[in-house]
FIKOLZA-1660 file (N, C-alpha, C; in steps of 0.1 Angstrom, whole numbers, plus 5000, padded with zeros to 4 digits):
% residues 184
   i   px   py   pz ch aa at
   1 5008 4988 5000  A  M  N
   1 5000 5000 5000  A  M CA
   1 5009 5013 5000  A  M  C
   2 5019 5013 5008  A  T  N
   2 5028 5024 5009  A  T CA
   2 5035 5026 4996  A  T  C
   3 5039 5016 4989  A  T  N
   3 5045 5017 4976  A  T CA
   3 5036 5024 4966  A  T  C
   4 5024 5020 4966  A  W  N
   4 5014 5026 4957  A  W CA
   4 5012 5041 4960  A  W  C
   5 5012 5045 4973  A  I  N
   5 5011 5059 4976  A  I CA
   5 5023 5067 4972  A  I  C
   6 5035 5061 4974  A  V  N
   6 5048 5068 4970  A  V CA
   6 5048 5069 4955  A  V  C
   7 5044 5058 4948  A  L  N
   7 5044 5058 4934  A  L CA
   7 5034 5069 4928  A  L  C
   8 5022 5070 4935  A  A  N
   8 5012 5080 4930  A  A CA
   8 5017 5094 4933  A  A  C
   9 5025 5096 4944  A  V  N
   9 5030 5110 4946  A  V CA
   9 5041 5113 4936  A  V  C
  10 5049 5103 4932  A  I  N
  10 5060 5106 4922  A  I CA
  10 5053 5108 4909  A  I  C
  11 5043 5101 4905  A  V  N
  11 5037 5103 4892  A  V CA
  11 5030 5117 4892  A  V  C
  12 5023 5120 4903  A  A  N
  12 5017 5133 4904  A  A CA
  12 5027 5145 4903  A  A  C
  13 5038 5143 4910  A  A  N
  13 5049 5153 4909  A  A CA
  13 5055 5154 4895  A  A  C
  14 5056 5143 4888  A  A  N
  14 5062 5143 4875  A  A CA
  14 5052 5150 4865  A  A  C
  15 5039 5147 4867  A  L  N
  15 5029 5153 4858  A  L CA
  15 5028 5168 4861  A  L  C
  16 5029 5172 4873  A  Y  N
  16 5029 5186 4876  A  Y CA
  16 5041 5193 4870  A  Y  C
  17 5053 5187 4871  A  A  N
  17 5065 5193 4865  A  A CA
  17 5064 5194 4850  A  A  C
  18 5058 5184 4844  A  V  N
  18 5055 5184 4829  A  V CA
  18 5046 5196 4826  A  V  C
  19 5036 5198 4834  A  S  N
  19 5026 5209 4832  A  S CA
  19 5033 5222 4833  A  S  C
  20 5041 5224 4844  A  L  N
  20 5049 5236 4846  A  L CA
  20 5058 5239 4834  A  L  C
  21 5065 5228 4829  A  Y  N
  21 5074 5230 4818  A  Y CA
  21 5066 5234 4805  A  Y  C
  22 5055 5228 4802  A  N  N
  22 5047 5232 4791  A  N CA
  22 5042 5246 4792  A  N  C
  23 5038 5250 4804  A  N  N
  23 5034 5264 4806  A  N CA
  23 5045 5274 4803  A  N  C
  24 5057 5271 4808  A  L  N
  24 5069 5279 4805  A  L CA
  24 5072 5280 4791  A  L  C
  25 5071 5269 4784  A  V  N
  25 5074 5269 4769  A  V CA
  25 5064 5277 4762  A  V  C
  26 5051 5276 4766  A  A  N
  26 5041 5284 4760  A  A CA
  26 5043 5299 4762  A  A  C
  27 5047 5303 4774  A  K  N
  27 5049 5317 4777  A  K CA
  27 5062 5322 4769  A  K  C
  28 5072 5314 4768  A  R  N
  28 5084 5318 4761  A  R CA
  28 5080 5320 4746  A  R  C
  29 5072 5311 4741  A  N  N
  29 5068 5312 4727  A  N CA
  29 5060 5324 4724  A  N  C
  30 5051 5328 4734  A  L  N
  30 5043 5340 4733  A  L CA
  30 5053 5353 4733  A  L  C
  31 5063 5352 4741  A  A  N
  31 5073 5363 4741  A  A CA
  31 5080 5364 4728  A  A  C
  32 5084 5353 4722  A  H  N
  32 5090 5353 4709  A  H CA
  32 5081 5358 4698  A  H  C
  33 5068 5354 4699  A  E  N
  33 5058 5359 4690  A  E CA
  33 5057 5374 4691  A  E  C
  34 5057 5379 4704  A  G  N
  34 5056 5393 4706  A  G CA
  34 5067 5401 4700  A  G  C
  35 5079 5395 4701  A  W  N
  35 5091 5402 4695  A  W CA
  35 5090 5402 4680  A  W  C
  36 5085 5391 4674  A  S  N
  36 5084 5391 4660  A  S CA
  36 5073 5401 4655  A  S  C
  37 5063 5404 4663  A  G  N
  37 5054 5414 4659  A  G CA
  37 5060 5428 4659  A  G  C
  38 5069 5431 4669  A  I  N
  38 5077 5443 4668  A  I CA
  38 5086 5444 4656  A  I  C
  39 5092 5432 4653  A  D  N
  39 5101 5432 4642  A  D CA
  39 5094 5434 4629  A  D  C
  40 5082 5429 4627  A  V  N
  40 5074 5431 4615  A  V CA
  40 5070 5446 4614  A  V  C
  41 5066 5453 4625  A  Q  N
  41 5063 5467 4624  A  Q CA
  41 5075 5476 4621  A  Q  C
  42 5087 5472 4627  A  L  N
  42 5099 5479 4624  A  L CA
  42 5102 5478 4609  A  L  C
  43 5101 5466 4604  A  K  N
  43 5103 5464 4589  A  K CA
  43 5094 5472 4581  A  K  C
  44 5081 5472 4584  A  R  N
  44 5071 5480 4577  A  R CA
  44 5075 5495 4577  A  R  C
  45 5079 5500 4589  A  R  N
  45 5083 5514 4590  A  R CA
  45 5096 5516 4582  A  R  C
  46 5105 5507 4583  A  A  N
  46 5118 5509 4575  A  A CA
  46 5115 5509 4560  A  A  C
  47 5105 5502 4556  A  D  N
  47 5102 5502 4541  A  D CA
  47 5095 5515 4537  A  D  C
  48 5088 5521 4546  A  L  N
  48 5081 5534 4543  A  L CA
  48 5090 5546 4542  A  L  C
  49 5101 5545 4550  A  I  N
  49 5109 5557 4552  A  I CA
  49 5116 5561 4539  A  I  C
  50 5121 5553 4531  A  P  N
  50 5127 5558 4518  A  P CA
  50 5117 5565 4510  A  P  C
  51 5105 5560 4509  A  N  N
  51 5095 5567 4501  A  N CA
  51 5091 5581 4507  A  N  C
  52 5090 5581 4520  A  L  N
  52 5087 5594 4527  A  L CA
  52 5099 5604 4524  A  L  C
  53 5111 5599 4526  A  V  N
  53 5123 5608 4524  A  V CA
  53 5123 5613 4509  A  V  C
  54 5121 5605 4500  A  E  N
  54 5121 5609 4486  A  E CA
  54 5110 5619 4483  A  E  C
  55 5098 5617 4489  A  T  N
  55 5088 5627 4487  A  T CA
  55 5091 5641 4492  A  T  C
  56 5097 5641 4505  A  V  N
  56 5100 5653 4511  A  V CA
  56 5112 5660 4504  A  V  C
  57 5121 5652 4499  A  K  N
  57 5133 5657 4492  A  K CA
  57 5129 5666 4480  A  K  C
  58 5119 5662 4473  A  G  N
  58 5114 5670 4462  A  G CA
  58 5111 5684 4466  A  G  C
  59 5106 5686 4478  A  Y  N
  59 5102 5699 4483  A  Y CA
  59 5113 5707 4491  A  Y  C
  60 5121 5699 4497  A  A  N
  60 5130 5705 4507  A  A CA
  60 5144 5700 4504  A  A  C
  61 5149 5702 4492  A  A  N
  61 5162 5696 4488  A  A CA
  61 5174 5701 4497  A  A  C
  62 5172 5713 4503  A  H  N
  62 5184 5719 4510  A  H CA
  62 5184 5713 4525  A  H  C
  63 5175 5704 4528  A  E  N
  63 5175 5698 4542  A  E CA
  63 5183 5685 4542  A  E  C
  64 5194 5685 4535  A  K  N
  64 5202 5672 4533  A  K CA
  64 5206 5666 4546  A  K  C
  65 5209 5673 4557  A  G  N
  65 5214 5668 4569  A  G CA
  65 5203 5659 4576  A  G  C
  66 5190 5663 4575  A  I  N
  66 5179 5656 4581  A  I CA
  66 5178 5643 4573  A  I  C
  67 5179 5643 4560  A  F  N
  67 5177 5631 4552  A  F CA
  67 5188 5621 4555  A  F  C
  68 5200 5626 4557  A  E  N
  68 5211 5617 4560  A  E CA
  68 5210 5611 4574  A  E  C
  69 5205 5619 4583  A  D  N
  69 5202 5614 4597  A  D CA
  69 5192 5604 4597  A  D  C
  70 5181 5606 4590  A  V  N
  70 5170 5596 4589  A  V CA
  70 5176 5583 4583  A  V  C
  71 5183 5583 4573  A  A  N
  71 5189 5572 4567  A  A CA
  71 5198 5564 4576  A  A  C
  72 5207 5571 4583  A  A  N
  72 5216 5565 4593  A  A CA
  72 5208 5559 4604  A  A  C
  73 5198 5565 4609  A  K  N
  73 5190 5560 4621  A  K CA
  73 5182 5547 4616  A  K  C
  74 5178 5548 4603  A  R  N
  74 5170 5536 4598  A  R CA
  74 5180 5524 4597  A  R  C
  75 5192 5526 4592  A  A  N
  75 5202 5516 4591  A  A CA
  75 5205 5510 4605  A  A  C
  76 5207 5519 4615  A  A  N
  76 5210 5514 4628  A  A CA
  76 5198 5506 4634  A  A  C
  77 5186 5510 4631  A  S  N
  77 5174 5503 4636  A  S CA
  77 5173 5489 4630  A  S  C
  78 5176 5488 4617  A  M  N
  78 5175 5475 4610  A  M CA
  78 5187 5466 4614  A  M  C
  79 5198 5471 4619  A  N  N
  79 5209 5463 4623  A  N CA
  79 5210 5460 4638  A  N  C
  80 5201 5465 4646  A  A  N
  80 5201 5463 4660  A  A CA
  80 5199 5448 4663  A  A  C
  81 5207 5443 4673  A  G  N
  81 5207 5429 4676  A  G CA
  81 5198 5425 4687  A  G  C
  82 5198 5431 4698  A  D  N
  82 5190 5427 4709  A  D CA
  82 5179 5437 4713  A  D  C
  83 5171 5433 4723  A  V  N
  83 5160 5442 4726  A  V CA
  83 5164 5456 4731  A  V  C
  84 5174 5456 4739  A  K  N
  84 5179 5469 4744  A  K CA
  84 5184 5478 4733  A  K  C
  85 5192 5473 4724  A  S  N
  85 5198 5481 4713  A  S CA
  85 5187 5485 4703  A  S  C
  86 5177 5476 4701  A  Q  N
  86 5166 5479 4692  A  Q CA
  86 5158 5490 4698  A  Q  C
  87 5155 5490 4711  A  A  N
  87 5147 5500 4717  A  A CA
  87 5154 5514 4716  A  A  C
  88 5168 5514 4718  A  A  N
  88 5175 5527 4716  A  A CA
  88 5175 5532 4702  A  A  C
  89 5177 5522 4692  A  A  N
  89 5177 5526 4678  A  A CA
  89 5163 5531 4674  A  A  C
  90 5153 5524 4679  A  D  N
  90 5139 5528 4676  A  D CA
  90 5136 5542 4681  A  D  C
  91 5141 5545 4693  A  Q  N
  91 5139 5559 4699  A  Q CA
  91 5146 5569 4690  A  Q  C
  92 5158 5566 4686  A  A  N
  92 5165 5576 4678  A  A CA
  92 5159 5578 4664  A  A  C
  93 5154 5567 4658  A  L  N
  93 5147 5568 4645  A  L CA
  93 5134 5576 4647  A  L  C
  94 5127 5574 4657  A  S  N
  94 5114 5581 4660  A  S CA
  94 5117 5596 4660  A  S  C
  95 5128 5600 4667  A  G  N
  95 5132 5614 4668  A  G CA
  95 5135 5620 4654  A  G  C
  96 5143 5612 4646  A  A  N
  96 5146 5617 4633  A  A CA
  96 5134 5618 4624  A  A  C
  97 5125 5608 4625  A  L  N
  97 5113 5609 4617  A  L CA
  97 5104 5621 4621  A  L  C
  98 5104 5624 4634  A  G  N
  98 5097 5636 4639  A  G CA
  98 5102 5649 4633  A  G  C
  99 5115 5650 4632  A  R  N
  99 5121 5661 4625  A  R CA
  99 5118 5662 4610  A  R  C
 100 5118 5650 4604  A  L  N
 100 5114 5650 4590  A  L CA
 100 5100 5654 4587  A  L  C
 101 5091 5649 4596  A  I  N
 101 5077 5653 4594  A  I CA
 101 5075 5668 4598  A  I  C
 102 5083 5673 4607  A  A  N
 102 5082 5687 4611  A  A CA
 102 5086 5696 4599  A  A  C
 103 5094 5692 4590  A  I  N
 103 5098 5699 4578  A  I CA
 103 5085 5703 4570  A  I  C
 104 5076 5694 4570  A  S  N
 104 5064 5696 4562  A  S CA
 104 5056 5709 4566  A  S  C
 105 5058 5713 4578  A  E  N
 105 5051 5726 4583  A  E CA
 105 5056 5738 4575  A  E  C
 106 5068 5738 4571  A  A  N
 106 5074 5749 4563  A  A CA
 106 5071 5749 4548  A  A  C
 107 5065 5738 4544  A  Y  N
 107 5063 5736 4529  A  Y CA
 107 5048 5733 4527  A  Y  C
 108 5040 5743 4525  A  P  N
 108 5025 5741 4524  A  P CA
 108 5022 5732 4512  A  P  C
 109 5030 5733 4501  A  D  N
 109 5027 5724 4489  A  D CA
 109 5030 5710 4493  A  D  C
 110 5040 5707 4501  A  L  N
 110 5043 5694 4505  A  L CA
 110 5031 5688 4513  A  L  C
 111 5026 5696 4523  A  K  N
 111 5015 5691 4531  A  K CA
 111 5002 5688 4522  A  K  C
 112 5001 5695 4511  A  A  N
 112 4990 5692 4502  A  A CA
 112 4992 5681 4493  A  A  C
 113 5005 5676 4491  A  D  N
 113 5008 5665 4482  A  D CA
 113 5001 5652 4487  A  D  C
 114 4994 5646 4477  A  A  N
 114 4987 5634 4481  A  A CA
 114 4996 5622 4485  A  A  C
 115 5008 5621 4478  A  N  N
 115 5017 5611 4482  A  N CA
 115 5022 5613 4496  A  N  C
 116 5026 5625 4499  A  F  N
 116 5031 5628 4513  A  F CA
 116 5020 5625 4523  A  F  C
 117 5008 5629 4521  A  R  N
 117 4997 5626 4530  A  R CA
 117 4995 5612 4532  A  R  C
 118 4995 5604 4521  A  E  N
 118 4993 5590 4522  A  E CA
 118 5005 5583 4530  A  E  C
 119 5017 5587 4527  A  L  N
 119 5028 5581 4534  A  L CA
 119 5028 5585 4549  A  L  C
 120 5024 5597 4552  A  Q  N
 120 5023 5602 4566  A  Q CA
 120 5012 5593 4573  A  Q  C
 121 5001 5591 4566  A  A  N
 121 4990 5583 4572  A  A CA
 121 4995 5568 4575  A  A  C
 122 5002 5563 4565  A  Q  N
 122 5007 5549 4567  A  Q CA
 122 5017 5549 4578  A  Q  C
 123 5026 5559 4579  A  L  N
 123 5036 5559 4590  A  L CA
 123 5029 5560 4603  A  L  C
 124 5018 5568 4604  A  A  N
 124 5011 5570 4617  A  A CA
 124 5004 5556 4620  A  A  C
 125 4999 5549 4610  A  S  N
 125 4993 5536 4613  A  S CA
 125 5003 5526 4618  A  S  C
 126 5015 5526 4612  A  V  N
 126 5026 5517 4616  A  V CA
 126 5030 5520 4630  A  V  C
 127 5031 5533 4633  A  E  N
 127 5035 5537 4647  A  E CA
 127 5025 5532 4657  A  E  C
 128 5012 5533 4654  A  D  N
 128 5002 5528 4663  A  D CA
 128 5003 5513 4665  A  D  C
 129 5005 5506 4654  A  E  N
 129 5006 5492 4655  A  E CA
 129 5018 5488 4662  A  E  C
 130 5029 5496 4661  A  M  N
 130 5042 5492 4668  A  M CA
 130 5039 5494 4683  A  M  C
 131 5032 5505 4687  A  Q  N
 131 5029 5507 4701  A  Q CA
 131 5021 5494 4706  A  Q  C
 132 5012 5490 4699  A  M  N
 132 5004 5478 4703  A  M CA
 132 5013 5466 4704  A  M  C
 133 5022 5464 4694  A  A  N
 133 5032 5453 4695  A  A CA
 133 5041 5454 4706  A  A  C
 134 5046 5466 4710  A  R  N
 134 5054 5467 4722  A  R CA
 134 5047 5464 4734  A  R  C
 135 5035 5468 4735  A  R  N
 135 5027 5465 4748  A  R CA
 135 5025 5450 4749  A  R  C
 136 5021 5444 4737  A  Y  N
 136 5019 5429 4737  A  Y CA
 136 5032 5422 4741  A  Y  C
 137 5043 5426 4735  A  Y  N
 137 5056 5419 4738  A  Y CA
 137 5059 5421 4753  A  Y  C
 138 5058 5433 4758  A  N  N
 138 5061 5435 4772  A  N CA
 138 5052 5428 4782  A  N  C
 139 5039 5426 4778  A  G  N
 139 5030 5418 4786  A  G CA
 139 5034 5403 4786  A  G  C
 140 5038 5398 4775  A  T  N
 140 5042 5384 4774  A  T CA
 140 5055 5382 4781  A  T  C
 141 5064 5392 4781  A  V  N
 141 5077 5391 4788  A  V CA
 141 5074 5391 4803  A  V  C
 142 5065 5400 4807  A  R  N
 142 5061 5401 4821  A  R CA
 142 5056 5388 4826  A  R  C
 143 5047 5381 4819  A  D  N
 143 5041 5369 4822  A  D CA
 143 5052 5358 4823  A  D  C
 144 5061 5357 4813  A  L  N
 144 5072 5347 4813  A  L CA
 144 5081 5349 4825  A  L  C
 145 5086 5362 4827  A  N  N
 145 5095 5364 4838  A  N CA
 145 5089 5361 4851  A  N  C
 146 5076 5365 4853  A  T  N
 146 5069 5361 4866  A  T CA
 146 5068 5346 4868  A  T  C
 147 5065 5339 4857  A  A  N
 147 5064 5325 4858  A  A CA
 147 5077 5318 4861  A  A  C
 148 5088 5322 4855  A  I  N
 148 5101 5315 4858  A  I CA
 148 5107 5320 4871  A  I  C
 149 5102 5330 4877  A  Q  N
 149 5108 5335 4890  A  Q CA
 149 5099 5331 4902  A  Q  C
 150 5088 5324 4900  A  T  N
 150 5080 5320 4911  A  T CA
 150 5081 5306 4914  A  T  C
 151 5079 5302 4927  A  F  N
 151 5080 5288 4931  A  F CA
 151 5066 5282 4928  A  F  C
 152 5066 5270 4924  A  P  N
 152 5076 5260 4922  A  P CA
 152 5082 5260 4907  A  P  C
 153 5076 5269 4899  A  A  N
 153 5081 5269 4885  A  A CA
 153 5096 5272 4883  A  A  C
 154 5101 5280 4893  A  V  N
 154 5115 5283 4892  A  V CA
 154 5124 5271 4892  A  V  C
 155 5120 5260 4899  A  L  N
 155 5127 5248 4899  A  L CA
 155 5128 5242 4885  A  L  C
 156 5117 5241 4878  A  V  N
 156 5116 5236 4865  A  V CA
 156 5124 5245 4855  A  V  C
 157 5122 5258 4857  A  A  N
 157 5128 5268 4848  A  A CA
 157 5144 5267 4849  A  A  C
 158 5149 5266 4861  A  N  N
 158 5163 5265 4863  A  N CA
 158 5168 5252 4857  A  N  C
 159 5161 5241 4859  A  L  N
 159 5165 5228 4854  A  L CA
 159 5166 5228 4839  A  L  C
 160 5157 5235 4832  A  F  N
 160 5157 5234 4818  A  F CA
 160 5162 5247 4811  A  F  C
 161 5168 5256 4818  A  G  N
 161 5175 5267 4813  A  G CA
 161 5167 5279 4808  A  G  C
 162 5155 5280 4813  A  F  N
 162 5147 5292 4810  A  F CA
 162 5154 5304 4817  A  F  C
 163 5153 5316 4810  A  H  N
 163 5159 5328 4815  A  H CA
 163 5149 5340 4813  A  H  C
 164 5151 5350 4821  A  A  N
 164 5143 5362 4820  A  A CA
 164 5146 5369 4806  A  A  C
 165 5135 5374 4800  A  E  N
 165 5137 5382 4788  A  E CA
 165 5137 5397 4791  A  E  C
 166 5143 5404 4783  A  A  N
 166 5144 5419 4785  A  A CA
 166 5131 5426 4780  A  A  C
 167 5127 5436 4787  A  F  N
 167 5115 5444 4783  A  F CA
 167 5120 5454 4772  A  F  C
 168 5110 5457 4764  A  Y  N
 168 5113 5467 4753  A  Y CA
 168 5110 5481 4760  A  Y  C
 169 5120 5488 4764  A  E  N
 169 5118 5501 4771  A  E CA
 169 5127 5511 4766  A  E  C
 170 5124 5524 4768  A  I  N
 170 5132 5535 4764  A  I CA
 170 5142 5537 4775  A  I  C
 171 5155 5539 4770  A  E  N
 171 5166 5541 4780  A  E CA
 171 5165 5555 4786  A  E  C
 172 5163 5565 4778  A  D  N
 172 5164 5579 4783  A  D CA
 172 5150 5585 4782  A  D  C
 173 5142 5583 4792  A  R  N
 173 5128 5588 4792  A  R CA
 173 5127 5603 4791  A  R  C
 174 5136 5611 4796  A  A  N
 174 5136 5625 4795  A  A CA
 174 5137 5629 4781  A  A  C
 175 5146 5623 4774  A  A  N
 175 5149 5627 4760  A  A CA
 175 5137 5623 4751  A  A  C
 176 5129 5613 4755  A  A  N
 176 5118 5608 4747  A  A CA
 176 5106 5618 4748  A  A  C
 177 5106 5626 4759  A  Q  N
 177 5095 5636 4761  A  Q CA
 177 5098 5649 4754  A  Q  C
 178 5110 5651 4749  A  I  N
 178 5113 5664 4742  A  I CA
 178 5109 5663 4727  A  I  C
 179 5100 5672 4723  A  P  N
 179 5096 5672 4709  A  P CA
 179 5108 5675 4699  A  P  C
 180 5108 5670 4687  A  P  N
 180 5119 5673 4678  A  P CA
 180 5118 5688 4674  A  P  C
 181 5130 5693 4673  A  K  N
 181 5132 5708 4669  A  K CA
 181 5138 5708 4655  A  K  C
 182 5131 5717 4647  A  V  N
 182 5136 5719 4634  A  V CA
 182 5137 5734 4632  A  V  C
 183 5148 5739 4627  A  S  N
 183 5149 5753 4625  A  S CA
 183 5153 5755 4610  A  S  C
 184 5148 5766 4605  A  F  N
 184 5150 5769 4590  A  F CA
 184 5157 5782 4589  A  F  C
% end
């Protein structure tokens, strides 16, 4: 009888460990899915930027420094390797895009250009979707990190090499609050 009880406890513990492992795998996969959503939105934005720059160039050819800055920030964003560097590159690119859009205020013909308006609307849509993707990713990372740091899941997480994921966050919050400045 005692043997059966011990065997039942061992089987129950093993089933519980398997359940915890499967839960951790599901949370890790959700976090990876969240990151891929951010990656898709960053790619969509990077694809829109050359069109936006070319449209603005036609009206503001003397603003060469801003165009070069946007191109450099776009390249840095596309080449960022991890979450922290991607967040920093994304923040820098957002500032450069803000300066590029601000140029349109000085060019009424540009603001009336249908291509520019369409590109600006697409960029605004991508930025909104990127915000949603960031929130989703950070939510899944929060759930994963909480799961692997709480008992008893921490035992399974340590045994199978699960690790905490980094949040997608802005490094310099003060700089993010400053609107882009453009002078002519």
